[in-house]
C-alpha positions as CSV (number, residue, x, y, z in Angstrom):
1,M,17.6,-25.7,14.0
2,K,18.3,-22.9,16.5
3,K,15.8,-20.1,16.1
4,N,17.9,-17.0,16.4
5,L,17.6,-13.4,15.3
6,K,18.5,-14.3,11.7
7,Y,15.9,-17.1,11.6
8,Y,13.1,-14.8,12.7
9,F,14.2,-11.8,10.8
10,N,14.1,-13.7,7.5
11,L,10.5,-15.0,8.0
12,D,7.8,-13.5,5.8
13,Y,5.8,-11.5,8.3
14,T,2.6,-9.7,7.3
15,I,3.1,-6.0,6.9
16,R,0.2,-3.6,7.1
17,L,0.9,-0.2,5.4
18,K,-1.5,2.7,5.6
19,Q,-1.2,6.3,4.3
20,N,-2.4,8.8,6.9
21,E,-4.5,11.9,6.1
22,D,-1.4,14.1,6.2
23,S,0.2,11.9,3.5
24,S,2.7,10.3,5.9
25,F,2.7,6.5,6.3
26,F,2.0,4.1,9.2
27,A,3.3,0.5,9.1
28,E,3.1,-2.5,11.4
29,I,3.9,-6.1,11.5
30,E,0.6,-7.9,12.3
31,E,2.2,-10.9,14.1
32,L,4.4,-8.8,16.3
33,P,2.3,-6.8,18.7
34,G,3.6,-3.2,19.0
35,C,6.0,-3.5,16.1
36,I,4.9,-0.2,14.5
37,T,6.4,2.9,13.0
38,E,5.5,6.1,11.0
39,A,7.4,8.1,8.5
40,D,7.0,10.7,5.7
41,T,7.4,8.4,2.8
42,K,6.6,4.7,2.0
43,E,10.4,4.0,1.5
44,Q,11.2,5.5,4.9
45,V,8.5,3.7,6.7
46,L,9.4,0.3,5.3
47,Q,13.1,0.8,6.2
48,M,12.1,2.0,9.7
49,L,9.8,-1.0,10.1
50,E,12.8,-3.3,9.3
51,D,14.7,-1.6,12.1
52,A,11.7,-1.9,14.5
53,K,11.4,-5.6,13.6
54,R,15.1,-6.2,14.4
55,G,14.7,-4.4,17.8
56,W,11.4,-6.2,18.6
57,L,12.9,-9.6,17.8
58,G,16.1,-8.9,19.7
59,I,14.4,-7.9,22.9
60,A,12.0,-10.8,22.6
61,L,14.9,-13.3,22.3
62,K,16.8,-11.6,25.1
63,K,13.7,-11.8,27.5
64,K,12.8,-15.3,26.2
65,I,9.4,-14.1,25.0
66,I,7.5,-16.4,22.7
67,I,7.9,-15.0,19.1
68,P,4.9,-15.6,16.9
69,E,5.7,-16.9,13.4
70,P,3.7,-16.0,10.3
71,S,1.0,-18.4,9.4
72,V,1.4,-20.3,6.2
73,D,-1.4,-20.6,3.7
74,D,-1.2,-23.8,1.8
75,Y,-3.4,-23.5,-1.3
76,S,-3.3,-26.4,-3.7
77,G,-4.8,-24.4,-6.5
78,K,-7.4,-27.0,-7.1
């Protein structure tokens, strides 16, 4: 399987969301260093993070940078 933009974009990356003291929001994707954004609302910041992720992945693919994938936790429930 060719790992293209669509492949990476659809992976379940870890999103860290934080509300700032001024009530704005900060968001980042933990596995993609520097993939961050800020906005006034939670909805805006999550949409902007999707745009930032697309840009981050596109540049990484173009420059042939290794793209980290999210880790998978396999819990059996036992």
